[in-house]
Every structure is written in C-alpha cells, then in structure tokens.
Backbone as CSV, one residue per row, in Angstrom:
resi,resn,N_x,N_y,N_z,CA_x,CA_y,CA_z,C_x,C_y,C_z
1,MET,62.907,90.651,180.002,63.219,92.071,179.779,63.765,92.673,181.074
2,SER,64.875,93.396,180.966,65.467,93.992,182.156,64.654,95.194,182.614
3,ALA,64.704,95.471,183.914,63.968,96.598,184.469,64.594,97.897,183.986
4,PRO,63.770,98.940,183.780,64.319,100.220,183.340,65.243,100.802,184.405
5,ARG,66.279,101.489,183.960,67.203,102.112,184.903,66.526,103.276,185.610
6,LYS,66.847,103.460,186.873,66.310,104.597,187.603,67.003,105.874,187.143
7,ARG,66.201,106.928,187.015,66.729,108.208,186.548,67.141,109.072,187.726
8,VAL,68.354,109.603,187.662,68.863,110.542,188.655,69.174,111.857,187.959
9,VAL,68.604,112.949,188.462,68.983,114.269,187.991,70.009,114.807,188.978
10,GLY,71.222,114.993,188.482,72.316,115.440,189.339,72.648,116.890,189.085
11,GLY,72.771,117.636,190.162,73.194,119.019,190.016,74.636,119.078,189.560
12,LEU,74.893,119.710,188.427,76.253,119.899,187.916,76.615,121.374,188.061
13,SER,77.497,121.667,188.990,77.837,123.061,189.286,78.982,123.593,188.437
14,GLY,79.688,122.695,187.769,80.900,123.097,187.061,82.152,122.819,187.866
15,GLY,81.988,122.242,189.065,83.124,121.901,189.904,83.439,120.421,189.854
16,VAL,84.481,120.030,190.572,84.926,118.642,190.531,84.001,117.725,191.329
17,ASP,83.457,118.205,192.444,82.654,117.328,193.298,81.384,116.846,192.596
18,SER,80.632,117.756,192.015,79.398,117.347,191.341,79.703,116.478,190.129
19,ALA,80.858,116.718,189.487,81.241,115.904,188.331,81.508,114.463,188.745
20,VAL,82.247,114.272,189.835,82.556,112.915,190.294,81.288,112.245,190.833
21,ALA,80.406,113.018,191.442,79.134,112.443,191.891,78.356,111.876,190.709
22,ALA,78.289,112.633,189.608,77.582,112.159,188.419,78.280,110.941,187.816
23,TRP,79.613,110.983,187.762,80.379,109.838,187.234,80.091,108.584,188.057
24,THR,80.089,108.725,189.380,79.864,107.581,190.265,78.489,106.966,190.025
25,LEU,77.476,107.792,189.894,76.119,107.292,189.679,76.002,106.584,188.335
26,LYS,76.676,107.115,187.323,76.638,106.448,186.021,77.297,105.076,186.110
27,GLN,78.397,104.992,186.852,79.072,103.702,187.029,78.183,102.710,187.765
28,GLN,77.286,103.211,188.604,76.383,102.347,189.361,75.161,101.927,188.546
29,GLY,75.065,102.406,187.321,74.002,101.955,186.440,72.782,102.851,186.355
30,PHE,72.831,104.014,186.971,71.708,104.945,186.886,71.692,105.656,185.530
31,GLU,70.517,106.077,185.117,70.396,107.011,184.006,70.579,108.408,184.587
32,VAL,71.690,109.043,184.263,72.047,110.314,184.891,71.797,111.467,183.916
33,VAL,71.129,112.488,184.410,70.934,113.739,183.668,71.561,114.852,184.485
34,GLY,72.442,115.642,183.873,73.077,116.752,184.573,72.258,118.020,184.437
35,LEU,72.139,118.762,185.531,71.358,120.004,185.513,72.160,121.111,186.183
36,PHE,72.378,122.197,185.448,73.089,123.361,185.972,72.075,124.374,186.471
37,MET,72.274,124.866,187.697,71.362,125.844,188.292,71.985,127.238,188.272
38,LYS,71.274,128.193,187.696,71.684,129.598,187.746,70.702,130.323,188.661
39,SER,71.226,131.009,189.678,70.326,131.608,190.664,70.662,133.052,191.012
40,TRP,71.574,133.666,190.277,71.910,135.072,190.561,72.116,135.816,189.255
41,GLU,71.454,136.995,189.133,71.521,137.741,187.871,71.832,139.221,188.051
42,ASP,71.818,139.734,189.284,71.917,141.180,189.493,73.173,141.780,188.882
43,ASP,74.307,141.144,189.089,75.563,141.642,188.518,76.342,140.462,187.972
44,ASP,75.771,139.830,187.000,76.338,138.594,186.451,77.533,138.913,185.555
45,THR,78.627,139.309,186.194,79.858,139.607,185.469,80.940,138.626,185.897
46,ASP,81.958,138.520,185.102,83.019,137.561,185.386,83.898,137.976,186.562
47,GLU,83.772,139.253,187.012,84.642,139.715,188.085,84.381,138.949,189.379
48,TYR,83.097,138.750,189.718,82.765,138.067,190.962,81.890,136.843,190.738
49,CYS,81.006,136.902,189.775,80.075,135.806,189.532,80.616,134.953,188.382
50,THR,80.856,133.691,188.653,81.508,132.820,187.662,80.514,131.930,186.943
51,SER,79.230,132.320,186.917,78.213,131.406,186.398,78.434,131.042,184.933
52,ARG,78.915,131.990,184.120,79.142,131.666,182.707,80.253,130.628,182.560
53,GLU,81.338,130.840,183.276,82.442,129.874,183.244,81.992,128.526,183.803
54,ASP,81.222,128.570,184.887,80.757,127.326,185.505,79.828,126.555,184.566
55,LEU,78.977,127.270,183.842,78.079,126.615,182.892,78.870,125.904,181.795
56,VAL,79.899,126.575,181.274,80.749,125.965,180.245,81.432,124.720,180.807
57,ASP,81.924,124.817,182.038,82.602,123.667,182.656,81.629,122.514,182.889
58,ALA,80.421,122.834,183.336,79.426,121.786,183.584,79.063,121.075,182.286
59,ALA,78.909,121.845,181.209,78.591,121.246,179.914,79.732,120.353,179.431
60,ALA,80.976,120.787,179.687,82.132,119.984,179.283,82.177,118.674,180.063
61,VAL,81.844,118.726,181.349,81.798,117.513,182.166,80.748,116.550,181.624
62,ALA,79.549,117.077,181.335,78.480,116.224,180.813,78.889,115.569,179.501
63,ASP,79.615,116.312,178.673,80.067,115.766,177.391,81.055,114.617,177.610
64,VAL,81.998,114.802,178.527,82.978,113.749,178.823,82.286,112.523,179.418
65,LEU,81.307,112.749,180.292,80.614,111.630,180.935,79.605,110.958,180.005
66,GLY,79.228,111.658,178.936,78.253,111.099,178.007,76.848,111.076,178.573
67,ILE,76.465,112.153,179.277,75.123,112.239,179.859,74.390,113.447,179.292
68,ASP,73.065,113.389,179.319,72.269,114.532,178.904,72.493,115.685,179.879
69,PHE,72.303,116.908,179.369,72.603,118.097,180.170,71.610,119.196,179.855
70,ASP,71.227,119.931,180.895,70.315,121.061,180.728,70.652,122.106,181.786
71,ALA,70.099,123.296,181.640,70.294,124.375,182.611,68.939,124.943,182.980
72,VAL,68.830,125.440,184.202,67.579,125.994,184.683,67.877,127.260,185.471
73,ASN,66.967,128.221,185.414,67.157,129.509,186.085,66.237,129.589,187.299
74,PHE,66.850,129.689,188.483,66.097,129.830,189.726,66.323,131.207,190.355
75,ALA,66.646,132.214,189.546,66.967,133.538,190.095,65.798,134.130,190.875
76,ALA,64.583,133.988,190.375,63.417,134.549,191.073,63.200,133.849,192.406
77,GLU,63.317,132.538,192.407,63.148,131.781,193.661,64.245,132.137,194.664
78,TYR,65.458,132.300,194.176,66.569,132.632,195.071,66.353,134.002,195.709
79,ARG,65.955,134.976,194.914,65.755,136.326,195.465,64.635,136.335,196.492
80,GLU,63.562,135.618,196.205,62.405,135.633,197.095,62.628,134.800,198.353
81,ARG,63.217,133.615,198.207,63.287,132.676,199.325,64.579,132.768,200.140
82,VAL,65.658,133.262,199.525,66.954,133.259,200.201,67.496,134.673,200.405
83,PHE,67.618,135.439,199.319,68.293,136.728,199.412,67.495,137.742,200.221
84,ALA,66.177,137.734,200.119,65.357,138.654,200.910,65.543,138.387,202.405
85,HIS,65.587,137.123,202.786,65.832,136.757,204.186,67.237,137.178,204.609
86,PHE,68.200,136.973,203.747,69.593,137.367,203.981,69.686,138.853,204.329
87,LEU,69.014,139.698,203.565,69.038,141.137,203.822,68.310,141.491,205.114
88,ARG,67.182,140.849,205.371,66.428,141.132,206.600,67.257,140.809,207.841
89,GLU,68.008,139.718,207.797,68.819,139.340,208.943,69.929,140.353,209.194
90,TYR,70.603,140.804,208.148,71.639,141.812,208.340,71.048,143.119,208.847
91,GLU,69.896,143.497,208.325,69.243,144.737,208.755,68.864,144.663,210.230
92,ALA,68.591,143.459,210.727,68.218,143.264,212.131,69.421,143.080,213.040
93,GLY,70.630,143.131,212.479,71.818,143.007,213.292,72.264,141.581,213.551
94,ARG,71.764,140.654,212.746,72.172,139.257,212.890,72.979,138.830,211.660
95,THR,73.790,137.778,211.830,74.619,137.270,210.732,73.991,136.001,210.175
96,PRO,73.371,136.064,209.006,72.728,134.862,208.451,73.735,133.925,207.819
97,ASN,73.310,132.697,207.601,74.107,131.733,206.847,73.305,131.377,205.589
98,PRO,73.544,132.079,204.492,72.723,131.858,203.299,72.855,130.465,202.713
99,ASP,73.989,129.785,202.945,74.153,128.440,202.397,73.121,127.472,202.967
100,VAL,72.792,127.621,204.253,71.807,126.738,204.877,70.448,126.928,204.216
101,LEU,70.020,128.188,204.071,68.719,128.464,203.455,68.732,128.144,201.967
102,CYS,69.865,128.371,201.321,69.993,128.069,199.895,69.776,126.577,199.639
103,ASN,70.317,125.741,200.521,70.128,124.304,200.365,68.677,123.902,200.558
104,SER,68.047,124.414,201.616,66.685,123.977,201.923,65.660,124.538,200.951
105,GLU,65.923,125.722,200.361,64.925,126.364,199.506,65.207,126.260,198.013
106,ILE,66.464,126.128,197.631,66.814,126.089,196.206,67.297,124.707,195.789
107,LYS,68.415,124.247,196.348,69.019,123.005,195.875,68.190,121.768,196.208
108,PHE,67.407,121.842,197.284,66.621,120.665,197.660,65.129,120.969,197.754
109,ARG,64.701,122.054,197.113,63.274,122.322,196.971,62.961,122.710,195.527
110,ALA,63.433,123.879,195.089,63.187,124.276,193.700,63.806,123.273,192.730
111,PHE,65.035,122.864,192.991,65.707,121.881,192.146,65.017,120.524,192.218
112,LEU,64.656,120.106,193.421,63.967,118.822,193.586,62.646,118.819,192.826
113,ASP,61.854,119.876,192.969,60.570,119.949,192.269,60.775,119.884,190.756
114,HIS,61.785,120.606,190.268,62.072,120.611,188.825,62.493,119.220,188.358
115,ALA,63.335,118.556,189.135,63.815,117.220,188.764,62.675,116.206,188.730
116,LEU,61.768,116.305,189.682,60.631,115.375,189.692,59.763,115.579,188.459
117,ARG,59.630,116.820,188.026,58.867,117.079,186.785,59.596,116.507,185.575
118,MET,60.909,116.318,185.680,61.692,115.708,184.602,61.635,114.180,184.657
119,GLY,60.888,113.647,185.601,60.761,112.197,185.707,61.832,111.535,186.541
120,ALA,62.483,112.299,187.426,63.563,111.743,188.232,63.023,110.833,189.328
121,ASN,63.741,109.750,189.577,63.504,108.926,190.765,64.298,109.447,191.950
122,HIS,65.443,110.056,191.640,66.317,110.594,192.674,66.931,111.896,192.175
123,ILE,67.429,112.699,193.125,68.327,113.796,192.779,69.649,113.526,193.485
124,ALA,70.707,114.138,192.984,72.029,113.940,193.574,72.821,115.232,193.486
125,THR,73.687,115.442,194.458,74.592,116.587,194.455,75.970,116.113,194.891
126,GLY,76.937,117.022,194.827,78.290,116.704,195.235,78.583,117.061,196.677
127,HIS,77.554,117.169,197.513,77.777,117.466,198.925,78.483,116.305,199.622
128,TYR,79.294,116.664,200.609,79.923,115.662,201.464,79.017,115.440,202.678
129,ALA,78.153,114.455,202.558,77.198,114.080,203.606,76.684,112.695,203.244
130,ARG,75.954,112.088,204.170,75.378,110.769,203.913,73.930,110.733,204.386
131,VAL,73.164,109.829,203.797,71.781,109.601,204.209,71.610,108.119,204.496
132,SER,71.040,107.800,205.639,70.727,106.409,205.957,69.221,106.192,205.812
133,ARG,68.846,104.988,205.409,67.442,104.635,205.231,67.196,103.290,205.908
134,ASP,66.169,103.219,206.762,65.874,101.946,207.415,64.809,101.181,206.631
135,ASP,64.445,100.020,207.111,63.508,99.150,206.402,62.104,99.746,206.321
136,GLU,61.805,100.698,207.177,60.487,101.326,207.171,60.463,102.610,206.364
137,GLY,61.569,102.896,205.675,61.617,104.058,204.805,62.009,105.358,205.482
138,ARG,62.363,105.311,206.762,62.768,106.523,207.458,64.194,106.903,207.060
139,VAL,64.434,108.188,206.903,65.737,108.679,206.463,66.371,109.525,207.554
140,GLN,67.689,109.516,207.566,68.431,110.276,208.561,69.668,110.867,207.907
141,LEU,69.936,112.136,208.178,71.129,112.805,207.667,72.315,112.475,208.549
142,LEU,73.422,112.056,207.917,74.632,111.681,208.644,75.819,112.508,208.153
143,THR,76.841,112.580,208.982,78.056,113.275,208.572,78.808,112.461,207.524
144,ALA,79.701,113.131,206.802,80.479,112.487,205.743,81.690,111.773,206.322
145,ALA,82.243,110.875,205.544,83.457,110.166,205.960,84.635,111.124,206.082
146,ASP,84.688,112.130,205.216,85.755,113.128,205.252,85.345,114.244,206.211
147,ALA,85.826,114.168,207.455,85.412,115.142,208.470,85.811,116.565,208.089
148,ALA,86.911,116.718,207.349,87.376,118.045,206.975,86.482,118.695,205.928
149,LYS,85.730,117.898,205.178,84.867,118.430,204.122,83.376,118.269,204.434
150,ASP,83.055,117.683,205.577,81.654,117.406,205.917,80.779,118.652,205.779
151,GLN,79.620,118.493,205.114,78.697,119.607,204.892,77.317,119.344,205.495
152,SER,77.238,118.385,206.409,75.930,118.047,206.964,75.306,119.224,207.707
153,TYR,76.133,120.076,208.336,75.584,121.248,209.026,74.780,122.118,208.065
154,PHE,75.274,122.296,206.860,74.606,123.167,205.894,73.330,122.530,205.336
155,LEU,73.103,121.270,205.677,71.916,120.546,205.207,70.928,120.267,206.332
156,HIS,71.174,120.811,207.517,70.400,120.388,208.687,68.933,120.808,208.631
157,ARG,68.580,121.767,207.776,67.178,122.191,207.676,66.347,121.303,206.747
158,LEU,66.978,120.369,206.053,66.236,119.528,205.120,65.275,118.614,205.881
159,THR,64.060,118.501,205.368,63.056,117.645,205.985,63.242,116.203,205.509
160,PRO,62.648,115.240,206.218,62.717,113.859,205.733,62.174,113.707,204.316
161,GLU,61.154,114.489,203.966,60.576,114.417,202.618,61.584,114.911,201.578
162,GLN,62.374,115.923,201.938,63.394,116.410,201.015,64.556,115.430,200.897
163,LEU,64.909,114.795,201.989,66.041,113.867,201.986,65.723,112.532,201.314
164,ALA,64.455,112.147,201.331,64.078,110.802,200.868,64.613,110.460,199.477
165,PRO,64.507,111.366,198.471,64.983,110.992,197.128,66.437,111.363,196.853
166,VAL,67.167,111.830,197.877,68.502,112.385,197.658,69.583,111.305,197.731
167,LEU,70.547,111.411,196.814,71.744,110.574,196.838,72.964,111.484,196.988
168,PHE,73.860,111.111,197.904,75.117,111.828,198.099,76.271,110.874,197.779
169,PRO,76.650,110.760,196.511,77.670,109.773,196.122,79.034,109.991,196.759
170,LEU,79.312,111.215,197.238,80.634,111.485,197.801,80.683,111.297,199.311
171,GLY,79.589,110.861,199.906,79.518,110.770,201.357,80.562,109.867,201.976
172,ASP,80.971,108.829,201.262,81.963,107.887,201.791,83.350,108.109,201.212
173,MET,83.541,109.212,200.502,84.818,109.457,199.840,85.607,110.561,200.534
174,ILE,86.910,110.577,200.295,87.808,111.610,200.793,88.124,112.559,199.639
175,LYS,88.172,113.858,199.935,88.310,114.842,198.867,89.524,114.596,197.973
176,ARG,90.658,114.244,198.562,91.842,114.035,197.715,91.616,112.877,196.735
177,ASP,90.835,111.870,197.165,90.538,110.756,196.272,89.578,111.169,195.162
178,VAL,88.700,112.117,195.474,87.778,112.632,194.461,88.557,113.296,193.334
179,ARG,89.529,114.105,193.688,90.341,114.778,192.654,91.180,113.764,191.868
180,LEU,91.737,112.793,192.548,92.536,111.784,191.858,91.677,110.983,190.890
181,LEU,90.466,110.632,191.313,89.562,109.899,190.432,89.207,110.743,189.209
182,ALA,88.901,112.024,189.453,88.533,112.908,188.337,89.672,113.027,187.329
183,LYS,90.898,113.124,187.833,92.043,113.213,186.927,92.210,111.924,186.137
184,ARG,92.077,110.792,186.825,92.227,109.482,186.173,91.197,109.285,185.067
185,GLU,89.970,109.773,185.286,88.890,109.564,184.329,88.785,110.665,183.284
186,GLY,89.716,111.598,183.304,89.729,112.654,182.295,88.645,113.691,182.470
187,ILE,88.156,113.871,183.691,87.141,114.891,183.960,87.834,116.250,183.973
188,PRO,87.408,117.176,183.139,88.186,118.404,182.917,88.299,119.332,184.117
189,THR,87.451,119.169,185.127,87.485,120.076,186.273,88.261,119.493,187.455
190,TYR,89.095,118.489,187.215,89.739,117.778,188.334,90.595,118.699,189.198
191,ALA,91.147,119.760,188.631,92.021,120.656,189.403,91.359,122.000,189.698
192,LYS,90.079,122.155,189.384,89.412,123.436,189.573,89.291,123.770,191.057
193,LYS,89.553,125.023,191.389,89.491,125.485,192.772,88.062,125.381,193.305
194,ASP,87.927,125.001,194.575,86.606,124.931,195.195,85.980,126.313,195.266
195,SER,84.664,126.376,195.091,83.959,127.653,195.163,83.889,128.137,196.603
196,THR,83.902,129.461,196.783,83.801,130.072,198.103,82.823,131.234,198.036
197,GLY,82.542,131.832,199.176,81.661,132.991,199.195,80.206,132.611,199.351
198,ILE,79.342,133.590,199.114,77.909,133.420,199.309,77.348,132.483,198.246
199,CYS,76.441,131.614,198.654,75.843,130.636,197.745,75.303,131.300,196.479
200,PHE,75.808,130.881,195.323,75.423,131.353,193.989,75.884,132.784,193.688
201,ILE,76.391,133.511,194.670,76.795,134.899,194.448,78.305,135.018,194.362
202,GLY,79.010,134.180,195.122,80.459,134.173,195.049,81.105,135.051,196.105
203,GLU,82.422,135.163,196.007,83.201,135.925,196.968,83.502,137.290,196.380
204,ARG,83.228,138.341,197.162,83.366,139.704,196.673,83.573,140.647,197.858
205,PRO,83.953,141.937,197.613,84.058,142.905,198.713,82.688,143.059,199.384
206,PHE,82.546,142.489,200.566,81.209,142.285,201.117,80.501,143.582,201.478
207,ARG,81.190,144.517,202.100,80.501,145.736,202.527,79.992,146.540,201.335
208,ASP,80.779,146.609,200.289,80.320,147.320,199.093,79.114,146.626,198.487
209,PHE,79.130,145.297,198.512,77.993,144.539,197.981,76.744,144.784,198.821
210,LEU,76.888,144.708,200.143,75.741,144.885,201.018,75.175,146.302,200.920
211,ALA,76.043,147.286,200.716,75.601,148.684,200.635,74.704,148.943,199.430
212,ARG,74.760,148.085,198.434,73.885,148.252,197.273,72.436,147.952,197.610
213,TYR,72.211,147.208,198.691,70.854,146.764,199.032,70.352,147.318,200.368
214,LEU,71.277,147.692,201.259,70.892,148.258,202.554,71.543,149.633,202.689
215,PRO,70.770,150.658,203.063,71.359,151.999,203.188,72.378,152.047,204.329
216,ARG,73.425,152.821,204.128,74.407,153.020,205.185,73.801,153.904,206.272
217,THR,73.909,153.485,207.527,73.354,154.253,208.643,74.449,154.472,209.678
218,PRO,75.298,155.500,209.479,76.402,155.760,210.410,75.888,156.069,211.815
219,GLY,76.722,155.764,212.797,76.352,156.048,214.174,77.530,155.846,215.095
220,PRO,77.329,156.125,216.399,78.433,156.021,217.349,78.669,154.597,217.832
221,VAL,79.910,154.293,218.186,80.264,153.064,218.883,80.479,153.440,220.349
222,GLN,79.725,152.795,221.227,79.782,153.170,222.631,80.268,152.020,223.498
223,SER,80.930,152.372,224.586,81.351,151.385,225.576,80.135,150.967,226.392
224,PRO,80.242,149.860,227.177,79.111,149.455,228.022,78.629,150.552,228.954
225,GLY,79.498,151.501,229.293,79.087,152.593,230.161,78.457,153.761,229.436
226,GLY,78.306,153.652,228.131,77.661,154.713,227.372,78.586,155.772,226.839
227,VAL,79.897,155.561,226.945,80.873,156.524,226.447,81.132,156.253,224.966
228,THR,81.051,157.285,224.148,81.314,157.135,222.723,82.813,156.959,222.492
229,ILE,83.175,155.856,221.877,84.593,155.554,221.675,84.962,155.476,220.191
230,GLY,84.005,155.712,219.330,84.279,155.665,217.895,82.995,155.813,217.115
231,LYS,83.052,155.487,215.857,81.859,155.556,215.019,81.871,154.404,214.030
232,HIS,80.689,154.053,213.575,80.559,152.995,212.584,79.835,153.535,211.362
233,ASP,79.927,152.815,210.256,79.299,153.272,209.023,78.042,152.480,208.664
234,GLY,77.528,151.733,209.640,76.282,150.994,209.385,76.158,149.798,210.301
235,LEU,75.038,149.667,210.994,74.851,148.559,211.920,74.893,147.209,211.215
236,ALA,74.478,147.187,209.960,74.440,145.915,209.228,75.821,145.307,209.057
237,TYR,76.886,146.129,209.235,78.245,145.626,209.043,78.859,145.106,210.342
238,TYR,78.115,145.209,211.452,78.615,144.771,212.757,77.505,143.975,213.428
239,THR,77.437,142.703,213.102,76.274,141.901,213.500,76.654,140.824,214.501
240,LEU,75.668,140.369,215.256,75.861,139.242,216.152,76.264,138.015,215.333
241,GLY,77.365,137.410,215.712,77.786,136.196,215.032,78.850,136.387,213.987
242,GLN,79.181,137.632,213.619,80.187,137.799,212.574,81.567,137.474,213.136
243,ARG,82.463,137.038,212.239,83.787,136.607,212.657,84.888,137.522,212.140
244,HIS,84.595,138.340,211.149,85.631,139.173,210.541,85.110,140.602,210.395
245,GLY,86.044,141.550,210.293,85.670,142.916,209.970,85.445,143.828,211.147
246,LEU,85.662,143.345,212.366,85.453,144.213,213.524,86.609,145.179,213.746
C-alpha cells in the first residue's frame, strides 16, 4: 500500500503567483487544498477593495487545478493584530510596514493555525522566498532566485516554528516564467495585474483613508531655528520613514 499523500493548504489570493504555487505542489504529488483569506470588511467595495473579484478568481483557479477550495474570514484578527498597530505607529509619527506584520500575524499565524486544524502537513503561499532545512530540522529563510521579486524582507519576522511547515514553490522561479507557465496551463489569472497597496486593504487615496481613523490635527511647520514656514494638516501624514507626500 502506498503512503498517503501529504496535505498542503495553499493560500489562494486570486492572483497568478499563488495559483502557480498550488499547481506546482499538485504536480509534485501533494494533496493540495486552496484557501482564500478575507481580512478587511470596513469598506468592502469594488472601488478599492477587490476581495469579491479575488474570491471569484481564486475559485476559478481551484476549479481549473481540480483542487478543493474554501474561504476563511480573518477580519477580526487583522484588525486586532495588524491594523490597530498600523494606526498606533502613524499616530506616533512613525511609518509602519503593515505587510511585515500581516505576514507574521495573519498569513503565517492565523492562516497556519487554521490550516493545521484542517489536517495540513504544510502550508504554502506564492511568496518569492526560500526556506532551507538541515538534517537536524533547523530552518532558515533565504532570498528568492528572482532578486527583483524577492519578498524575504517582508517575512523576516517569522519564527523558526512558523517557517518549519512552510513551502515556497516559487522561490526558485523567475516571475516571467511564472506567468508563462500559468498561460501554458490555462490558469485564468495568468495576465492578472499584481496586487499593490496595504496588505488586504489595497491601494487607495491614503490621507483620506487614514483620516477616517485618526483625527486631523493641524499645526505649524517650523524650521530648525523655530521659524514657522508653513502649516500641516496632521502629524500622522508626515512621519519618520515616509517616502512620498512631503
């Protein structure tokens, strides 16, 4: 009797990367289950938040790949573990990176816990990164083969325990080859634009979005000598580390 196939729960975002990651694992003989994560509900409209479209795309990918598919809602976990910290950092005059915290608290904690309850041996995502494992079971996060798409920085907070069950099927691939493979295999998202903006929230007019959660506190802009040279409409919009909007 052959050994049972190992089960991998793969995050299916509705994009091309997670789709090819799932396809690759299925080709390697894993039992693959696709899981779509929804983590934002405050203004879930098609104008900025594409979760409805992404869910439809993820389901279509699962259908083409012939794998089981489910969706899970992590909105409460996201608000508590990621978005609250995001607001506190802006209020303190610092520029947070929500993608880093989103990975450590949602994609590789809440998602990992959920997948293990589903009987997963591994979880997988479409991140461009690699994990090495030695004979003693120690794991190490490595950069991806595609330096232009490498996402290891956004994963640097992951602990060895979080990394241990993770598979990154795209770690040795180049993005252009990922799209070509998806097109060749009839994966419907092969030409879909890469997602941008805040993790799970998307790209939107940022100051208007931030003003919904932090009060505007106008004040003077002063030179190092204390001379008022202008005014601002809120300290949260001028933070240490920001690159745009000054």
